[in-house]
C-alpha positions in Angstrom: -100.1 17.1 -19.2 -96.5 17.4 -20.5 -93.8 15.2 -19.1 -91.3 17.0 -17.0 -87.6 16.4 -17.4 -86.2 14.3 -14.5 -84.4 16.3 -11.8 -81.1 14.9 -10.7 -80.4 15.1 -7.0 -77.0 13.6 -6.2 -77.7 13.4 -2.5 -80.9 11.5 -3.1 -79.3 9.3 -5.7 -76.5 8.4 -3.3 -79.0 7.6 -0.6 -81.1 5.4 -2.9 -78.0 3.5 -4.1 -77.1 2.7 -0.5 -80.6 1.4 0.1 -80.5 -0.7 -3.1 -77.1 -2.1 -2.1 -78.4 -3.1 1.3 -81.4 -4.7 -0.3 -79.2 -6.7 -2.7 -77.0 -7.8 0.2 -80.0 -8.9 2.3 -81.5 -10.7 -0.7 -78.3 -12.7 -1.0 -78.6 -13.9 2.7 -79.9 -17.3 3.5 -81.8 -15.7 6.4 -82.5 -12.0 6.9 -80.9 -10.6 10.1 -84.4 -10.2 11.6 -85.4 -13.8 10.8 -86.1 -15.9 14.0 -83.9 -18.8 12.7 -80.9 -16.5 12.3 -81.5 -14.8 15.6 -81.6 -18.2 17.4 -78.4 -19.4 15.6 -76.7 -16.1 16.4 -77.7 -16.4 20.1 -76.3 -20.0 20.2 -73.0 -18.8 18.8 -72.7 -15.8 21.1 -73.6 -17.9 24.1 -71.1 -20.6 23.4 -68.3 -18.1 22.6 -69.1 -14.7 24.2 -65.7 -13.0 23.4 -64.5 -11.6 20.1 -62.3 -14.2 18.5 -59.9 -11.7 16.8 -59.4 -9.6 20.0 -58.7 -12.8 22.0 -56.0 -13.7 19.5 -54.4 -10.3 20.2 -54.6 -10.7 23.9 -57.6 -8.4 24.4 -60.9 -9.2 26.2 -63.8 -7.8 24.2 -67.5 -8.9 24.1 -68.7 -10.3 20.8 -71.8 -8.7 19.4 -71.7 -9.9 15.8 -71.6 -13.3 14.2 -69.6 -13.4 11.0 -69.5 -15.9 8.2 -65.8 -16.8 7.9 -66.0 -17.7 4.2 -68.4 -14.8 3.4 -71.1 -17.3 2.2 -74.3 -16.4 4.1 -75.8 -19.7 3.0 -73.1 -21.6 4.9 -74.4 -21.6 8.4 -72.3 -24.4 9.8 -71.1 -23.7 13.3 -67.5 -24.0 12.0 -68.1 -21.2 9.6 -69.5 -18.7 12.2 -67.2 -16.5 14.1 -68.2 -14.2 17.0 -66.6 -10.7 16.6 -66.9 -7.3 18.2 -68.2 -4.4 16.1 -64.8 -2.9 15.2 -63.3 -6.3 14.2 -66.4 -7.2 12.2 -66.3 -3.8 10.4 -62.6 -4.2 9.6 -63.1 -7.7 8.2 -66.1 -6.7 6.1 -64.3 -3.6 4.7 -61.2 -5.7 4.0 -63.3 -8.3 2.1 -65.5 -5.7 0.3 -62.6 -3.5 -0.6 -64.0 -0.5 1.3 -62.3 1.9 3.7 -58.7 2.0 4.7 -56.4 -1.0 4.6 
């Protein structure tokens, strides 16, 4: 059977590159986000500090739903390196650090 030339599908290629990027990012994590150890640690942080730290600095009261690594090192799970944030603040911080989105 003759080999067929590969068909380029930009839409599918983009989707696969997003999946590959997500896999690379999760592979760099000390714990995956579904790991029971990370879930317990996240629950402890959110229970001890239930409000978004960035919003609180701005005088707003917003529930925290994400736990962010302040220094960006997912292996550094010291409590002093973990910061509770709301989704918009966490997204802004991540985009700022990764160079994505608007600044």
